PALOVEX-332257 format. One record per residue: residue number from 1; residue in three letters; x, y, z of N, C-alpha, C in turn. Coordinates in Angstrom, 1 decimal. Example, Ala and Ser with C-alpha at 12.3 -4.5 7.8 and 13.67 -1.06 7.14 Angstrom:
REM PALOVEX-332257
1,ALA,13.2,-5.7,7.8,12.3,-4.5,7.8,13.2,-3.3,7.8
2,SER,12.8,-2.2,7.1,13.7,-1.1,7.1,12.9,0.0,7.9
***
This chain:
REM PALOVEX-332257
1,UNK,0.8,-1.2,0.0,0.0,0.0,0.0,0.9,1.3,0.0
2,UNK,2.0,1.2,0.8,2.9,2.4,0.9,3.5,2.7,-0.5
3,UNK,3.8,1.6,-1.2,4.4,1.8,-2.6,3.4,2.4,-3.6
4,UNK,2.2,2.1,-3.5,1.2,2.6,-4.3,1.0,4.1,-4.1
5,UNK,1.0,4.5,-2.8,0.9,5.9,-2.5,2.1,6.7,-3.0
6,UNK,3.3,6.2,-2.9,4.5,6.8,-3.3,4.5,7.0,-4.9
7,UNK,4.1,5.9,-5.6,4.0,6.0,-7.0,2.9,7.0,-7.4
8,UNK,1.8,7.0,-6.7,0.7,8.0,-7.0,1.2,9.4,-6.8
9,UNK,1.9,9.7,-5.8,2.5,11.0,-5.5,3.5,11.4,-6.6
10,UNK,4.3,10.5,-7.0,5.3,10.7,-8.1,4.6,11.1,-9.4
11,UNK,3.5,10.3,-9.7,2.8,10.6,-11.0,2.1,12.0,-10.9
12,UNK,1.5,12.3,-9.8,0.9,13.7,-9.6,2.0,14.7,-9.8
13,UNK,3.1,14.6,-9.2,4.2,15.6,-9.3,4.7,15.7,-10.7
14,UNK,4.7,14.6,-11.4,5.1,14.6,-12.8,4.1,15.4,-13.7
15,UNK,2.8,15.1,-13.4,1.8,15.8,-14.2,1.8,17.3,-13.9
16,UNK,1.9,17.7,-12.6,1.9,19.1,-12.2,3.2,19.8,-12.8
17,UNK,4.3,19.2,-12.7,5.5,19.8,-13.3,5.4,20.0,-14.8
18,UNK,4.8,19.0,-15.5,4.5,19.2,-16.9,3.6,20.3,-17.2
19,UNK,2.6,20.5,-16.5,1.6,21.6,-16.7,2.3,22.9,-16.4
20,UNK,3.1,23.0,-15.3,3.8,24.2,-15.0,4.8,24.6,-16.1
21,UNK,5.5,23.6,-16.6,6.5,23.8,-17.7,5.8,24.3,-18.9
22,UNK,4.7,23.7,-19.3,4.0,24.2,-20.5,3.5,25.6,-20.3
23,UNK,3.0,25.9,-19.1,2.5,27.3,-18.9,3.6,28.3,-19.0
24,UNK,4.8,27.9,-18.4,5.9,28.8,-18.5,6.4,29.1,-19.9
25,UNK,6.5,28.0,-20.7,6.9,28.1,-22.1,5.9,28.9,-22.9
26,UNK,4.6,28.7,-22.6,3.6,29.4,-23.4,3.5,30.9,-23.1
27,UNK,3.6,31.3,-21.8,3.5,32.7,-21.5,4.8,33.4,-21.9
28,UNK,5.9,32.8,-21.8,7.2,33.4,-22.2,7.3,33.5,-23.7
29,UNK,6.8,32.5,-24.4,6.8,32.5,-25.9,5.9,33.6,-26.4
30,UNK,4.7,33.8,-25.8,3.8,34.9,-26.2,4.4,36.2,-25.9
31,UNK,5.1,36.4,-24.8,5.8,37.7,-24.5,6.9,38.0,-25.6
32,UNK,7.6,36.9,-25.9,8.7,37.1,-27.0,8.0,37.5,-28.3
33,UNK,6.9,36.8,-28.7,6.3,37.1,-30.0,5.7,38.5,-30.0
34,UNK,5.2,39.0,-28.9,4.8,40.4,-28.8,5.9,41.4,-29.0
35,UNK,7.0,41.1,-28.4,8.2,42.0,-28.6,8.7,41.9,-30.0
36,UNK,8.7,40.7,-30.6,9.1,40.6,-32.0,8.1,41.3,-32.9
37,UNK,6.9,41.3,-32.6,5.9,42.0,-33.5,6.2,43.5,-33.5
38,UNK,6.5,44.0,-32.3,6.9,45.4,-32.3,8.2,45.7,-33.1
39,UNK,9.1,44.8,-33.0,10.3,44.9,-33.8,10.0,44.9,-35.3
40,UNK,9.1,44.0,-35.7,8.7,43.9,-37.1,8.1,45.2,-37.5
41,UNK,7.2,45.8,-36.7,6.6,47.0,-37.1,7.7,48.1,-37.3
42,UNK,8.7,48.2,-36.5,9.7,49.2,-36.6,10.6,48.9,-37.9
43,UNK,10.8,47.7,-38.2,11.6,47.4,-39.4,10.8,47.6,-40.7
44,UNK,9.5,47.3,-40.7,8.7,47.6,-41.9,8.6,49.1,-42.1
45,UNK,8.6,49.9,-41.1,8.6,51.3,-41.2,10.0,51.9,-41.3
46,UNK,11.0,51.1,-41.4,12.4,51.4,-41.5,12.8,52.4,-40.4
47,UNK,12.3,52.2,-39.2,12.7,53.0,-38.0,13.8,52.2,-37.4
48,UNK,15.0,52.3,-37.9,16.1,51.4,-37.5,16.6,51.7,-36.1
49,UNK,16.5,53.0,-35.6,17.0,53.3,-34.2,16.0,52.6,-33.2
50,UNK,14.7,52.7,-33.5,13.8,52.0,-32.6,13.9,50.5,-32.7
51,UNK,14.2,50.0,-33.9,14.4,48.6,-34.1,15.6,48.1,-33.3
52,UNK,16.6,48.8,-33.3,17.8,48.5,-32.6,17.6,48.4,-31.1
53,UNK,16.8,49.4,-30.6,16.5,49.4,-29.2,15.6,48.2,-28.8
54,UNK,14.6,47.9,-29.7,13.7,46.8,-29.4,14.5,45.5,-29.5
55,UNK,15.4,45.4,-30.4,16.2,44.2,-30.5,17.0,44.0,-29.2
56,UNK,17.5,45.0,-28.6,18.2,44.9,-27.3,17.3,44.4,-26.2
57,UNK,16.1,44.9,-26.2,15.1,44.4,-25.2,14.8,42.9,-25.4
58,UNK,14.7,42.5,-26.7,14.4,41.1,-27.0,15.6,40.3,-26.6
59,UNK,16.8,40.7,-26.9,18.0,39.9,-26.5,18.1,39.8,-25.0
60,UNK,17.8,40.9,-24.3,17.9,40.8,-22.8,16.8,39.8,-22.3
61,UNK,15.6,39.9,-22.8,14.6,39.0,-22.3,14.9,37.6,-22.7
62,UNK,15.5,37.3,-23.9,15.8,36.0,-24.2,16.9,35.4,-23.3
63,UNK,17.9,36.3,-22.9,18.9,35.9,-22.1,18.4,35.4,-20.7
64,UNK,17.4,36.0,-20.2,16.8,35.6,-19.0,15.9,34.3,-19.1
65,UNK,15.4,34.1,-20.3,14.5,32.9,-20.5,15.3,31.7,-20.9
66,UNK,16.3,31.9,-21.6,17.1,30.8,-22.2,17.5,29.7,-21.3
67,UNK,18.0,30.0,-20.1,18.4,29.0,-19.1,17.3,28.2,-18.6
68,UNK,16.1,28.8,-18.4,14.9,28.1,-17.9,14.5,27.1,-19.0
69,UNK,14.5,27.6,-20.2,14.0,26.7,-21.3,14.9,25.6,-21.6
70,UNK,16.2,25.7,-21.3,17.2,24.6,-21.6,16.9,23.4,-20.7
71,UNK,16.2,23.6,-19.6,15.8,22.4,-18.8,14.7,21.6,-19.4
72,UNK,13.8,22.3,-20.2,12.6,21.7,-20.6,12.6,21.3,-22.1
73,UNK,13.3,22.1,-23.0,13.2,21.8,-24.4,14.6,21.4,-25.0
74,UNK,14.5,20.9,-26.2,15.7,20.5,-26.9,16.7,21.6,-27.2
75,UNK,17.9,21.4,-26.9,19.0,22.4,-27.1,19.1,22.9,-28.5
76,UNK,18.8,22.0,-29.4,18.8,22.4,-30.9,18.0,23.6,-31.1
77,UNK,16.8,23.6,-30.5,15.8,24.7,-30.8,16.4,26.0,-30.1
78,UNK,17.0,25.9,-29.0,17.6,27.1,-28.3,18.7,27.6,-29.2
79,UNK,19.5,26.7,-29.8,20.6,27.2,-30.7,20.0,27.8,-31.9
80,UNK,18.9,27.3,-32.4,18.3,28.0,-33.6,17.9,29.4,-33.3
81,UNK,17.3,29.6,-32.1,16.9,30.9,-31.7,18.1,31.8,-31.5
82,UNK,19.1,31.3,-30.9,20.3,32.1,-30.7,20.9,32.5,-32.0
83,UNK,21.0,31.6,-33.0,21.5,31.9,-34.3,20.7,33.0,-35.0
84,UNK,19.4,32.7,-35.0,18.5,33.7,-35.7,18.6,35.1,-35.0
85,UNK,18.7,35.2,-33.7,18.8,36.5,-33.1,20.1,37.1,-33.4
86,UNK,21.2,36.4,-33.5,22.5,36.9,-33.9,22.5,37.5,-35.3
87,UNK,21.9,36.7,-36.2,21.8,37.1,-37.6,20.9,38.3,-37.7
88,UNK,19.8,38.3,-37.0,18.9,39.5,-37.0,19.6,40.7,-36.5
89,UNK,20.4,40.7,-35.5,21.1,41.8,-35.0,22.0,42.4,-36.1
90,UNK,22.7,41.5,-36.8,23.5,41.9,-37.9,22.7,42.6,-39.0
91,UNK,21.6,42.0,-39.4,20.7,42.6,-40.4,20.2,44.0,-40.0
92,UNK,19.9,44.1,-38.7,19.4,45.4,-38.2,20.5,46.5,-38.3
93,UNK,21.7,46.1,-37.9,22.8,47.0,-37.9,23.1,47.5,-39.3
94,UNK,22.9,46.6,-40.3,23.2,46.9,-41.7,22.0,47.4,-42.4
95,UNK,20.9,47.5,-41.7,19.6,48.1,-42.2,19.1,47.3,-43.4
96,UNK,19.2,46.0,-43.3,18.7,45.1,-44.4,17.3,44.7,-44.0
97,UNK,16.3,45.3,-44.6,14.9,45.1,-44.3,14.4,43.7,-44.6
98,UNK,14.7,43.2,-45.8,14.2,41.9,-46.3,14.8,40.8,-45.4
99,UNK,16.1,40.8,-45.2,16.7,39.8,-44.4,16.2,39.8,-42.9
100,UNK,16.1,41.0,-42.4,15.6,41.2,-41.0,14.2,40.6,-40.9
101,UNK,13.3,40.9,-41.8,12.0,40.4,-41.8,11.9,38.8,-41.9
102,UNK,12.8,38.3,-42.7,12.9,36.9,-42.9,13.3,36.2,-41.5
103,UNK,14.2,36.8,-40.8,14.6,36.2,-39.5,13.5,36.4,-38.5
104,UNK,12.8,37.5,-38.6,11.7,37.7,-37.7,10.6,36.7,-37.8
105,UNK,10.3,36.3,-39.1,9.3,35.3,-39.3,9.8,33.9,-38.9
106,UNK,11.1,33.7,-39.0,11.7,32.5,-38.5,11.5,32.4,-37.0
107,UNK,11.8,33.5,-36.3,11.7,33.5,-34.8,10.3,33.3,-34.4
108,UNK,9.4,34.0,-35.1,8.0,33.8,-34.7,7.5,32.4,-34.8
109,UNK,8.0,31.7,-35.9,7.7,30.3,-36.1,8.2,29.5,-34.9
110,UNK,9.5,29.7,-34.5,10.1,29.0,-33.4,9.3,29.2,-32.1
111,UNK,9.0,30.4,-31.8,8.3,30.7,-30.6,6.8,30.3,-30.6
112,UNK,6.3,30.0,-31.8,5.0,29.4,-31.8,5.1,27.8,-31.7
113,UNK,6.1,27.3,-32.4,6.2,25.9,-32.5,6.6,25.2,-31.2
114,UNK,7.5,25.8,-30.4,8.1,25.2,-29.2,7.0,24.9,-28.2
115,UNK,6.1,25.9,-27.8,5.1,25.5,-26.8,4.1,24.4,-27.4
116,UNK,3.8,24.5,-28.7,2.9,23.5,-29.3,3.6,22.1,-29.2
117,UNK,4.8,22.1,-29.4,5.5,20.8,-29.4,5.6,20.2,-28.0
118,UNK,5.7,21.0,-27.0,5.8,20.6,-25.6,4.5,20.4,-25.0
119,UNK,3.4,20.7,-25.6,2.1,20.5,-25.0,1.8,19.0,-24.9
120,UNK,1.0,18.7,-23.9,0.6,17.3,-23.7,-0.7,17.0,-24.4
121,UNK,-0.5,16.5,-25.6,-1.6,16.1,-26.4,-1.4,14.7,-26.9
122,UNK,-2.5,14.1,-27.3,-2.4,12.7,-27.8,-1.5,12.6,-28.9
123,UNK,-1.5,13.6,-29.8,-0.6,13.6,-31.0,0.9,13.6,-30.5
124,UNK,1.2,14.4,-29.5,2.6,14.4,-29.0,3.0,13.1,-28.3
125,UNK,2.1,12.5,-27.7,2.4,11.3,-26.9,2.6,10.1,-27.8
126,UNK,1.8,10.0,-28.9,1.9,8.9,-29.8,3.0,9.2,-30.8
***
């Protein structure tokens, strides 16, 4: 009987930690997408000074999120975000609108895909 209780507690802890991880990923990804949308607006309007400031905010936010995410998600996806952000910074500095927007769409896709991939659905379990 004692073993059943211990296993039951462990299963509950596993489920709760999974829900908390998904909620963390989802809210932080939404926050990053909102910041990226503002950056996109600045780049479309060729407001490069505001875009540079917004990029700095995004990079700072990503630096605080990255370590938490590395516990939960695949490191390859973290590396893809890091690479896209580095390339985006270069494109913003050189005022390359097309390339900047391309990286923005790539980042949006990653920040949408990651929480979806980590959600607990029948599709992800099978």
